[in-house]
PQR file of N, CA, C, O and H, with PARSE charges and radii, in Angstrom:
ATOM      1  N   MET A   1       0.754  -1.163   0.308 -0.4000 1.5000
ATOM      2  CA  MET A   1      -0.092  -0.102   0.088 -0.0000 2.0000
ATOM      3  C   MET A   1       0.896   1.153  -0.445  0.5500 1.7000
ATOM      4  O   MET A   1       2.074   0.817  -0.320 -0.5500 1.4000
ATOM      5  N   LYS A   2       0.790   2.113  -0.841 -0.4000 1.5000
ATOM      6  CA  LYS A   2       1.372   3.694  -1.324 -0.0000 2.0000
ATOM      7  C   LYS A   2       1.046   4.324   0.371  0.5500 1.7000
ATOM      8  O   LYS A   2       0.092   4.026   1.089 -0.5500 1.4000
ATOM      9  H   LYS A   2      -0.167   2.386  -0.943  0.4000 1.0000
ATOM     10  N   ALA A   3       2.315   5.372   0.711 -0.4000 1.5000
ATOM     11  CA  ALA A   3       1.811   5.815   1.963 -0.0000 2.0000
ATOM     12  C   ALA A   3       0.739   6.791   2.000  0.5500 1.7000
ATOM     13  O   ALA A   3       0.180   7.124   3.045 -0.5500 1.4000
ATOM     14  H   ALA A   3       3.091   5.613   0.128  0.4000 1.0000
ATOM     15  N   VAL A   4       0.359   7.401   0.456 -0.4000 1.5000
ATOM     16  CA  VAL A   4      -0.700   8.433   0.816 -0.0000 2.0000
ATOM     17  C   VAL A   4      -1.789   7.959   0.702  0.5500 1.7000
ATOM     18  O   VAL A   4      -2.723   8.649   1.111 -0.5500 1.4000
ATOM     19  H   VAL A   4       0.813   7.130  -0.393  0.4000 1.0000
ATOM     20  N   ASN A   5      -2.144   6.368   0.002 -0.4000 1.5000
ATOM     21  CA  ASN A   5      -3.184   5.596   0.239 -0.0000 2.0000
ATOM     22  C   ASN A   5      -3.679   5.239   1.753  0.5500 1.7000
ATOM     23  O   ASN A   5      -4.807   4.906   2.114 -0.5500 1.4000
ATOM     24  H   ASN A   5      -1.385   5.808  -0.330  0.4000 1.0000
ATOM     25  N   LEU A   6      -2.629   5.390   2.440 -0.4000 1.5000
ATOM     26  CA  LEU A   6      -2.643   4.537   4.278 -0.0000 2.0000
ATOM     27  C   LEU A   6      -2.919   6.014   5.049  0.5500 1.7000
ATOM     28  O   LEU A   6      -3.406   6.007   6.179 -0.5500 1.4000
ATOM     29  H   LEU A   6      -1.712   5.660   2.147  0.4000 1.0000
ATOM     30  N   MET A   7      -2.563   7.337   4.341 -0.4000 1.5000
ATOM     31  CA  MET A   7      -3.500   8.434   5.099 -0.0000 2.0000
ATOM     32  C   MET A   7      -4.462   8.867   4.658  0.5500 1.7000
ATOM     33  O   MET A   7      -5.155   9.509   5.447 -0.5500 1.4000
ATOM     34  H   MET A   7      -2.167   7.342   3.423  0.4000 1.0000
ATOM     35  N   ILE A   8      -4.896   8.743   3.391 -0.4000 1.5000
ATOM     36  CA  ILE A   8      -6.006   8.667   3.084 -0.0000 2.0000
ATOM     37  C   ILE A   8      -6.972   7.860   4.198  0.5500 1.7000
ATOM     38  O   ILE A   8      -7.811   8.430   4.896 -0.5500 1.4000
ATOM     39  H   ILE A   8      -4.333   8.221   2.751  0.4000 1.0000
ATOM     40  N   VAL A   9      -6.756   6.769   4.219 -0.4000 1.5000
ATOM     41  CA  VAL A   9      -7.687   5.756   4.900 -0.0000 2.0000
ATOM     42  C   VAL A   9      -7.645   6.472   6.379  0.5500 1.7000
ATOM     43  O   VAL A   9      -8.650   6.974   6.882 -0.5500 1.4000
ATOM     44  H   VAL A   9      -6.075   6.306   3.652  0.4000 1.0000
ATOM     45  N   ILE A  10      -6.289   6.455   7.043 -0.4000 1.5000
ATOM     46  CA  ILE A  10      -6.198   7.302   8.201 -0.0000 2.0000
ATOM     47  C   ILE A  10      -6.999   8.091   8.386  0.5500 1.7000
ATOM     48  O   ILE A  10      -7.793   7.805   9.283 -0.5500 1.4000
ATOM     49  H   ILE A  10      -5.473   6.047   6.634  0.4000 1.0000
ATOM     50  N   ILE A  11      -7.218   9.536   7.615 -0.4000 1.5000
ATOM     51  CA  ILE A  11      -8.540  10.248   7.811 -0.0000 2.0000
ATOM     52  C   ILE A  11      -9.352  10.141   7.826  0.5500 1.7000
ATOM     53  O   ILE A  11      -9.988  10.874   8.583 -0.5500 1.4000
ATOM     54  H   ILE A  11      -6.574   9.769   6.886  0.4000 1.0000
ATOM     55  N   THR A  12      -9.972   9.283   7.131 -0.4000 1.5000
ATOM     56  CA  THR A  12     -11.063   8.452   6.863 -0.0000 2.0000
ATOM     57  C   THR A  12     -11.433   8.011   7.583  0.5500 1.7000
ATOM     58  O   THR A  12     -12.660   8.079   7.515 -0.5500 1.4000
ATOM     59  H   THR A  12      -9.455   8.688   6.516  0.4000 1.0000
ATOM     60  N   LEU A  13     -10.955   7.253   8.784 -0.4000 1.5000
ATOM     61  CA  LEU A  13     -10.913   6.820  10.021 -0.0000 2.0000
ATOM     62  C   LEU A  13     -10.857   7.959  10.911  0.5500 1.7000
ATOM     63  O   LEU A  13     -11.452   7.901  11.988 -0.5500 1.4000
ATOM     64  H   LEU A  13      -9.958   7.198   8.840  0.4000 1.0000
ATOM     65  N   MET A  14     -10.239   8.935  10.593 -0.4000 1.5000
ATOM     66  CA  MET A  14     -10.315   9.901  11.896 -0.0000 2.0000
ATOM     67  C   MET A  14     -11.615  10.517  11.767  0.5500 1.7000
ATOM     68  O   MET A  14     -12.250  10.627  12.816 -0.5500 1.4000
ATOM     69  H   MET A  14      -9.756   8.983   9.719  0.4000 1.0000
ATOM     70  N   HIS A  15     -12.485  11.212  10.030 -0.4000 1.5000
ATOM     71  CA  HIS A  15     -13.212  11.756  10.134 -0.0000 2.0000
ATOM     72  C   HIS A  15     -14.849  10.976  10.332  0.5500 1.7000
ATOM     73  O   HIS A  15     -15.875  11.656  10.345 -0.5500 1.4000
ATOM     74  H   HIS A  15     -11.970  11.122   9.177  0.4000 1.0000
ATOM     75  N   PHE A  16     -14.851   9.672  10.455 -0.4000 1.5000
ATOM     76  CA  PHE A  16     -15.931   9.059  10.688 -0.0000 2.0000
ATOM     77  C   PHE A  16     -16.167   8.264  12.280  0.5500 1.7000
ATOM     78  O   PHE A  16     -17.098   7.560  12.670 -0.5500 1.4000
ATOM     79  H   PHE A  16     -14.018   9.119  10.445  0.4000 1.0000
ATOM     80  N   SER A  17     -14.924   8.705  12.963 -0.4000 1.5000
ATOM     81  CA  SER A  17     -14.855   8.495  13.972 -0.0000 2.0000
ATOM     82  C   SER A  17     -14.988   9.156  15.089  0.5500 1.7000
ATOM     83  O   SER A  17     -14.956   8.616  16.195 -0.5500 1.4000
ATOM     84  H   SER A  17     -14.167   9.277  12.645  0.4000 1.0000
ATOM     85  N   PHE A  18     -15.206  10.843  14.814 -0.4000 1.5000
ATOM     86  CA  PHE A  18     -15.570  11.657  15.415 -0.0000 2.0000
ATOM     87  C   PHE A  18     -17.127  11.608  14.732  0.5500 1.7000
ATOM     88  O   PHE A  18     -18.023  11.803  15.553 -0.5500 1.4000
ATOM     89  H   PHE A  18     -15.232  11.282  13.916  0.4000 1.0000
ATOM     90  N   LEU A  19     -17.535  11.386  13.405 -0.4000 1.5000
ATOM     91  CA  LEU A  19     -18.606  11.974  12.674 -0.0000 2.0000
ATOM     92  C   LEU A  19     -19.879  10.802  13.668  0.5500 1.7000
ATOM     93  O   LEU A  19     -21.038  11.200  13.790 -0.5500 1.4000
ATOM     94  H   LEU A  19     -16.808  11.228  12.738  0.4000 1.0000
ATOM     95  N   ILE A  20     -19.409   9.274  14.349 -0.4000 1.5000
ATOM     96  CA  ILE A  20     -19.820   8.468  14.729 -0.0000 2.0000
ATOM     97  C   ILE A  20     -20.547   9.157  16.205  0.5500 1.7000
ATOM     98  O   ILE A  20     -21.722   9.162  16.574 -0.5500 1.4000
ATOM     99  H   ILE A  20     -18.468   8.950  14.250  0.4000 1.0000
ATOM    100  N   ASN A  21     -19.350   9.694  16.816 -0.4000 1.5000
ATOM    101  CA  ASN A  21     -19.170   9.744  18.265 -0.0000 2.0000
ATOM    102  C   ASN A  21     -20.285  11.110  18.199  0.5500 1.7000
ATOM    103  O   ASN A  21     -21.249  11.037  18.961 -0.5500 1.4000
ATOM    104  H   ASN A  21     -18.396   9.690  16.516  0.4000 1.0000
ATOM    105  N   GLN A  22     -20.192  12.062  17.508 -0.4000 1.5000
ATOM    106  CA  GLN A  22     -20.929  13.275  17.607 -0.0000 2.0000
ATOM    107  C   GLN A  22     -22.613  12.835  17.274  0.5500 1.7000
ATOM    108  O   GLN A  22     -23.479  13.433  17.912 -0.5500 1.4000
ATOM    109  H   GLN A  22     -19.409  12.120  16.889  0.4000 1.0000
ATOM    110  N   THR A  23     -23.003  11.829  16.310 -0.4000 1.5000
ATOM    111  CA  THR A  23     -24.333  12.014  15.639 -0.0000 2.0000
ATOM    112  C   THR A  23     -24.918  10.311  16.750  0.5500 1.7000
ATOM    113  O   THR A  23     -25.968  10.153  17.373 -0.5500 1.4000
ATOM    114  H   THR A  23     -22.299  11.343  15.792  0.4000 1.0000
ATOM    115  N   ALA A  24     -23.906   9.487  16.611 -0.4000 1.5000
ATOM    116  CA  ALA A  24     -24.902   8.832  17.953 -0.0000 2.0000
ATOM    117  C   ALA A  24     -24.486   8.176  19.293  0.5500 1.7000
ATOM    118  O   ALA A  24     -24.925   7.071  19.612 -0.5500 1.4000
ATOM    119  H   ALA A  24     -23.054   9.616  16.105  0.4000 1.0000
ATOM    120  N   PHE A  25     -23.866   8.684  19.857 -0.4000 1.5000
ATOM    121  CA  PHE A  25     -23.391   8.844  21.382 -0.0000 2.0000
ATOM    122  C   PHE A  25     -23.640  10.128  21.300  0.5500 1.7000
ATOM    123  O   PHE A  25     -23.456  10.024  22.513 -0.5500 1.4000
ATOM    124  H   PHE A  25     -23.509   9.582  19.598  0.4000 1.0000
ATOM    125  N   ASP A  26     -23.927  11.498  21.059 -0.4000 1.5000
ATOM    126  CA  ASP A  26     -23.510  12.595  21.242 -0.0000 2.0000
ATOM    127  C   ASP A  26     -22.631  12.931  22.090  0.5500 1.7000
ATOM    128  O   ASP A  26     -22.941  13.491  23.141 -0.5500 1.4000
ATOM    129  H   ASP A  26     -24.077  11.582  20.074  0.4000 1.0000
ATOM    130  N   GLY A  27     -21.230  12.601  21.718 -0.4000 1.5000
ATOM    131  CA  GLY A  27     -20.193  13.145  22.737 -0.0000 2.0000
ATOM    132  C   GLY A  27     -19.690  12.178  23.454  0.5500 1.7000
ATOM    133  O   GLY A  27     -18.472  12.225  23.626 -0.5500 1.4000
ATOM    134  H   GLY A  27     -20.978  12.146  20.864  0.4000 1.0000
ATOM    135  N   GLU A  28     -20.529  10.926  24.133 -0.4000 1.5000
ATOM    136  CA  GLU A  28     -20.362  10.720  25.208 -0.0000 2.0000
ATOM    137  C   GLU A  28     -18.655   9.906  25.780  0.5500 1.7000
ATOM    138  O   GLU A  28     -18.101   9.544  26.818 -0.5500 1.4000
ATOM    139  H   GLU A  28     -21.519  10.887  23.993  0.4000 1.0000
ATOM    140  N   PHE A  29     -18.375   9.976  24.108 -0.4000 1.5000
ATOM    141  CA  PHE A  29     -16.860   9.179  23.986 -0.0000 2.0000
ATOM    142  C   PHE A  29     -15.908  10.402  23.206  0.5500 1.7000
ATOM    143  O   PHE A  29     -15.252   9.984  22.252 -0.5500 1.4000
ATOM    144  H   PHE A  29     -18.825  10.270  23.265  0.4000 1.0000
ATOM    145  N   SER A  30     -15.789  11.723  23.495 -0.4000 1.5000
ATOM    146  CA  SER A  30     -15.114  11.965  23.071 -0.0000 2.0000
ATOM    147  C   SER A  30     -13.249  12.263  23.562  0.5500 1.7000
ATOM    148  O   SER A  30     -12.253  12.762  23.038 -0.5500 1.4000
ATOM    149  H   SER A  30     -16.322  12.063  24.270  0.4000 1.0000
ATOM    150  N   GLY A  31     -13.611  11.609  24.843 -0.4000 1.5000
ATOM    151  CA  GLY A  31     -11.760  11.335  25.006 -0.0000 2.0000
ATOM    152  C   GLY A  31     -11.402  10.460  24.621  0.5500 1.7000
ATOM    153  O   GLY A  31     -10.254  10.245  24.233 -0.5500 1.4000
ATOM    154  H   GLY A  31     -14.420  11.203  25.268  0.4000 1.0000
ATOM    155  N   LEU A  32     -12.640   9.466  24.640 -0.4000 1.5000
ATOM    156  CA  LEU A  32     -11.167   8.171  23.571 -0.0000 2.0000
ATOM    157  C   LEU A  32     -11.599   8.212  22.407  0.5500 1.7000
ATOM    158  O   LEU A  32     -11.125   7.277  21.761 -0.5500 1.4000
ATOM    159  H   LEU A  32     -13.573   9.641  24.955  0.4000 1.0000
ATOM    160  N   VAL A  33     -12.508   9.063  21.614 -0.4000 1.5000
ATOM    161  CA  VAL A  33     -11.505   9.788  20.092 -0.0000 2.0000
ATOM    162  C   VAL A  33     -11.071  10.327  19.946  0.5500 1.7000
ATOM    163  O   VAL A  33     -10.551  10.416  18.834 -0.5500 1.4000
ATOM    164  H   VAL A  33     -12.893   9.823  22.139  0.4000 1.0000
ATOM    165  N   MET A  34     -10.828  11.312  21.011 -0.4000 1.5000
ATOM    166  CA  MET A  34      -9.780  12.331  20.840 -0.0000 2.0000
ATOM    167  C   MET A  34      -8.344  11.557  21.504  0.5500 1.7000
ATOM    168  O   MET A  34      -7.328  12.244  21.612 -0.5500 1.4000
ATOM    169  H   MET A  34     -11.250  11.240  21.914  0.4000 1.0000
ATOM    170  N   THR A  35      -8.327  10.189  21.910 -0.4000 1.5000
ATOM    171  CA  THR A  35      -6.862   9.321  21.863 -0.0000 2.0000
ATOM    172  C   THR A  35      -7.123   8.777  21.139  0.5500 1.7000
ATOM    173  O   THR A  35      -6.226   7.944  21.275 -0.5500 1.4000
ATOM    174  H   THR A  35      -9.152   9.630  21.822  0.4000 1.0000
ATOM    175  N   ILE A  36      -8.154   8.126  19.581 -0.4000 1.5000
ATOM    176  CA  ILE A  36      -7.680   7.320  18.908 -0.0000 2.0000
ATOM    177  C   ILE A  36      -7.283   8.346  17.770  0.5500 1.7000
ATOM    178  O   ILE A  36      -6.391   8.099  16.959 -0.5500 1.4000
ATOM    179  H   ILE A  36      -8.883   8.802  19.470  0.4000 1.0000
ATOM    180  N   ASN A  37      -7.836   9.229  17.774 -0.4000 1.5000
ATOM    181  CA  ASN A  37      -7.251  10.168  16.493 -0.0000 2.0000
ATOM    182  C   ASN A  37      -5.715  10.341  17.084  0.5500 1.7000
ATOM    183  O   ASN A  37      -4.585   9.983  16.753 -0.5500 1.4000
ATOM    184  H   ASN A  37      -8.561   9.430  18.433  0.4000 1.0000
ATOM    185  N   THR A  38      -6.099  10.813  17.747 -0.4000 1.5000
ATOM    186  CA  THR A  38      -3.913  11.664  17.790 -0.0000 2.0000
ATOM    187  C   THR A  38      -3.195  10.357  17.733  0.5500 1.7000
ATOM    188  O   THR A  38      -2.111  10.403  17.153 -0.5500 1.4000
ATOM    189  H   THR A  38      -7.017  11.104  18.016  0.4000 1.0000
ATOM    190  N   ILE A  39      -3.712   8.754  18.396 -0.4000 1.5000
ATOM    191  CA  ILE A  39      -2.671   8.067  18.031 -0.0000 2.0000
ATOM    192  C   ILE A  39      -2.912   7.982  16.294  0.5500 1.7000
ATOM    193  O   ILE A  39      -1.784   8.008  15.802 -0.5500 1.4000
ATOM    194  H   ILE A  39      -4.593   8.717  18.867  0.4000 1.0000
ATOM    195  N   LEU A  40      -3.828   7.903  15.331 -0.4000 1.5000
ATOM    196  CA  LEU A  40      -4.165   7.622  14.231 -0.0000 2.0000
ATOM    197  C   LEU A  40      -3.064   8.214  13.619  0.5500 1.7000
ATOM    198  O   LEU A  40      -2.255   7.678  12.862 -0.5500 1.4000
ATOM    199  H   LEU A  40      -4.745   7.882  15.730  0.4000 1.0000
ATOM    200  N   PHE A  41      -3.106   9.562  14.078 -0.4000 1.5000
ATOM    201  CA  PHE A  41      -2.496  10.797  13.259 -0.0000 2.0000
ATOM    202  C   PHE A  41      -0.852  11.128  13.333  0.5500 1.7000
ATOM    203  O   PHE A  41      -0.126  11.694  12.516 -0.5500 1.4000
ATOM    204  H   PHE A  41      -3.763   9.998  14.693  0.4000 1.0000
ATOM    205  N   LEU A  42      -0.452  10.315  15.159 -0.4000 1.5000
ATOM    206  CA  LEU A  42       1.078  10.069  14.941 -0.0000 2.0000
ATOM    207  C   LEU A  42       1.300   9.132  14.120  0.5500 1.7000
ATOM    208  O   LEU A  42       2.193   9.385  13.312 -0.5500 1.4000
ATOM    209  H   LEU A  42      -1.042   9.856  15.822  0.4000 1.0000
ATOM    210  N   VAL A  43       0.801   8.114  14.028 -0.4000 1.5000
ATOM    211  CA  VAL A  43       0.862   6.739  12.914 -0.0000 2.0000
ATOM    212  C   VAL A  43       1.494   7.760  11.365  0.5500 1.7000
ATOM    213  O   VAL A  43       2.615   7.775  10.858 -0.5500 1.4000
ATOM    214  H   VAL A  43       0.075   7.908  14.684  0.4000 1.0000
ATOM    215  N   ALA A  44      -0.028   8.660  10.906 -0.4000 1.5000
ATOM    216  CA  ALA A  44       0.054   8.867   9.500 -0.0000 2.0000
ATOM    217  C   ALA A  44       1.659   9.723   9.478  0.5500 1.7000
ATOM    218  O   ALA A  44       2.524   9.640   8.606 -0.5500 1.4000
ATOM    219  H   ALA A  44      -0.939   8.649  11.319  0.4000 1.0000
ATOM    220  N   MET A  45       1.680  10.551  10.766 -0.4000 1.5000
ATOM    221  CA  MET A  45       3.169  11.348  10.593 -0.0000 2.0000
ATOM    222  C   MET A  45       4.306  10.820  10.510  0.5500 1.7000
ATOM    223  O   MET A  45       5.251  11.303   9.886 -0.5500 1.4000
ATOM    224  H   MET A  45       0.977  10.618  11.474  0.4000 1.0000
ATOM    225  N   ILE A  46       4.313   9.598  11.243 -0.4000 1.5000
ATOM    226  CA  ILE A  46       5.465   8.688  11.273 -0.0000 2.0000
ATOM    227  C   ILE A  46       5.574   7.867  10.020  0.5500 1.7000
ATOM    228  O   ILE A  46       6.573   7.169   9.842 -0.5500 1.4000
ATOM    229  H   ILE A  46       3.545   9.206  11.749  0.4000 1.0000
ATOM    230  N   THR A  47       4.624   7.911   9.164 -0.4000 1.5000
ATOM    231  CA  THR A  47       4.538   6.896   8.130 -0.0000 2.0000
ATOM    232  C   THR A  47       5.211   8.250   6.817  0.5500 1.7000
ATOM    233  O   THR A  47       6.038   8.089   5.920 -0.5500 1.4000
ATOM    234  H   THR A  47       3.813   8.478   9.308  0.4000 1.0000
ATOM    235  N   PHE A  48       4.584   9.271   7.147 -0.4000 1.5000
ATOM    236  CA  PHE A  48       5.139  10.432   5.971 -0.0000 2.0000
ATOM    237  C   PHE A  48       6.405  10.525   6.686  0.5500 1.7000
ATOM    238  O   PHE A  48       7.328  10.076   6.007 -0.5500 1.4000
ATOM    239  H   PHE A  48       3.912   9.402   7.876  0.4000 1.0000
ATOM    240  N   ALA A  49       6.651  10.829   7.491 -0.4000 1.5000
ATOM    241  CA  ALA A  49       8.727  10.825   7.382 -0.0000 2.0000
ATOM    242  C   ALA A  49       9.323  10.107   7.236  0.5500 1.7000
ATOM    243  O   ALA A  49      10.381  10.364   6.661 -0.5500 1.4000
ATOM    244  H   ALA A  49       5.901  11.193   8.043  0.4000 1.0000
ATOM    245  N   THR A  50       9.000   8.538   7.717 -0.4000 1.5000
ATOM    246  CA  THR A  50       9.390   7.480   6.795 -0.0000 2.0000
ATOM    247  C   THR A  50       9.843   7.512   5.717  0.5500 1.7000
ATOM    248  O   THR A  50      11.035   7.256   5.546 -0.5500 1.4000
ATOM    249  H   THR A  50       8.140   8.329   8.184  0.4000 1.0000
ATOM    250  N   VAL A  51       8.934   7.867   4.584 -0.4000 1.5000
ATOM    251  CA  VAL A  51       8.412   7.691   3.248 -0.0000 2.0000
ATOM    252  C   VAL A  51       9.282   8.684   2.946  0.5500 1.7000
ATOM    253  O   VAL A  51      10.349   8.396   2.404 -0.5500 1.4000
ATOM    254  H   VAL A  51       7.966   8.075   4.723  0.4000 1.0000
ATOM    255  N   ARG A  52       8.944  10.053   3.264 -0.4000 1.5000
ATOM    256  CA  ARG A  52      10.279  10.871   2.930 -0.0000 2.0000
ATOM    257  C   ARG A  52      11.284  10.887   3.377  0.5500 1.7000
ATOM    258  O   ARG A  52      11.864  11.851   2.876 -0.5500 1.4000
ATOM    259  H   ARG A  52       8.077  10.287   3.704  0.4000 1.0000
ATOM    260  N   ASN A  53      11.771  10.505   3.903 -0.4000 1.5000
ATOM    261  CA  ASN A  53      13.284  10.343   4.459 -0.0000 2.0000
ATOM    262  C   ASN A  53      13.796   9.031   3.454  0.5500 1.7000
ATOM    263  O   ASN A  53      14.908   9.180   2.948 -0.5500 1.4000
ATOM    264  H   ASN A  53      11.300   9.722   4.309  0.4000 1.0000
ATOM    265  N   ALA A  54      13.131   7.895   3.173 -0.4000 1.5000
ATOM    266  CA  ALA A  54      13.902   7.190   1.849 -0.0000 2.0000
ATOM    267  C   ALA A  54      13.649   7.456   0.892  0.5500 1.7000
ATOM    268  O   ALA A  54      14.275   6.781   0.074 -0.5500 1.4000
ATOM    269  H   ALA A  54      12.228   7.775   3.584  0.4000 1.0000
ATOM    270  N   ALA A  55      12.833   8.328   0.355 -0.4000 1.5000
ATOM    271  CA  ALA A  55      12.952   9.211  -0.632 -0.0000 2.0000
ATOM    272  C   ALA A  55      13.897   9.938  -1.129  0.5500 1.7000
ATOM    273  O   ALA A  55      14.229   9.911  -2.314 -0.5500 1.4000
ATOM    274  H   ALA A  55      12.324   8.876   1.020  0.4000 1.0000
ATOM    275  N   ARG A  56      14.646  10.989   0.168 -0.4000 1.5000
ATOM    276  CA  ARG A  56      15.501  12.125   0.284 -0.0000 2.0000
ATOM    277  C   ARG A  56      16.935  10.922   0.242  0.5500 1.7000
ATOM    278  O   ARG A  56      17.849  11.237  -0.520 -0.5500 1.4000
ATOM    279  H   ARG A  56      14.376  11.011   1.131  0.4000 1.0000
ATOM    280  N   LYS A  57      17.072   9.760   0.951 -0.4000 1.5000
ATOM    281  CA  LYS A  57      18.200   8.870   0.907 -0.0000 2.0000
ATOM    282  C   LYS A  57      18.480   8.503  -0.450  0.5500 1.7000
ATOM    283  O   LYS A  57      19.612   8.670  -0.906 -0.5500 1.4000
ATOM    284  H   LYS A  57      16.330   9.504   1.571  0.4000 1.0000
ATOM    285  N   SER A  58      17.431   7.956  -1.223 -0.4000 1.5000
ATOM    286  CA  SER A  58      17.522   7.111  -2.521 -0.0000 2.0000
ATOM    287  C   SER A  58      18.020   8.507  -3.437  0.5500 1.7000
ATOM    288  O   SER A  58      19.090   8.581  -4.041 -0.5500 1.4000
ATOM    289  H   SER A  58      16.512   7.821  -0.853  0.4000 1.0000
ATOM    290  N   LYS A  59      16.975   9.573  -3.380 -0.4000 1.5000
ATOM    291  CA  LYS A  59      17.575  10.541  -4.446 -0.0000 2.0000
ATOM    292  C   LYS A  59      19.135  11.535  -4.248  0.5500 1.7000
ATOM    293  O   LYS A  59      19.783  12.231  -5.029 -0.5500 1.4000
ATOM    294  H   LYS A  59      16.105   9.513  -2.890  0.4000 1.0000
ATOM    295  N   VAL A  60      19.308  11.128  -2.650 -0.4000 1.5000
ATOM    296  CA  VAL A  60      20.752  11.291  -2.152 -0.0000 2.0000
ATOM    297  C   VAL A  60      21.887  10.382  -2.857  0.5500 1.7000
ATOM    298  O   VAL A  60      23.066  10.715  -2.974 -0.5500 1.4000
ATOM    299  H   VAL A  60      18.781  10.562  -2.015  0.4000 1.0000
ATOM    300  N   THR A  61      21.464   9.489  -3.187 -0.4000 1.5000
ATOM    301  CA  THR A  61      22.472   8.351  -3.405 -0.0000 2.0000
ATOM    302  C   THR A  61      22.783   8.308  -5.025  0.5500 1.7000
ATOM    303  O   THR A  61      23.866   8.071  -5.559 -0.5500 1.4000
ATOM    304  H   THR A  61      20.506   9.218  -3.093  0.4000 1.0000
ATOM    305  N   SER A  62      21.616   8.585  -5.602 -0.4000 1.5000
ATOM    306  CA  SER A  62      21.570   8.496  -6.415 -0.0000 2.0000
ATOM    307  C   SER A  62      21.843   9.310  -7.566  0.5500 1.7000
ATOM    308  O   SER A  62      21.661   8.861  -8.698 -0.5500 1.4000
ATOM    309  H   SER A  62      20.736   8.778  -5.167  0.4000 1.0000
TER
END
């Protein structure tokens, strides 16, 4: 899976978790949703940094 596709999936999960929490549960689990969204954000940023670093290294060695 490409990094861009992974980030789109992560952003979609973040939005749906927020939407479901607000509509179905009236925001009762906002702390849990915020924790999950923070973890998903960190996964996306680590993935981005790893892919960007690998691309930079391959460009330097070429």
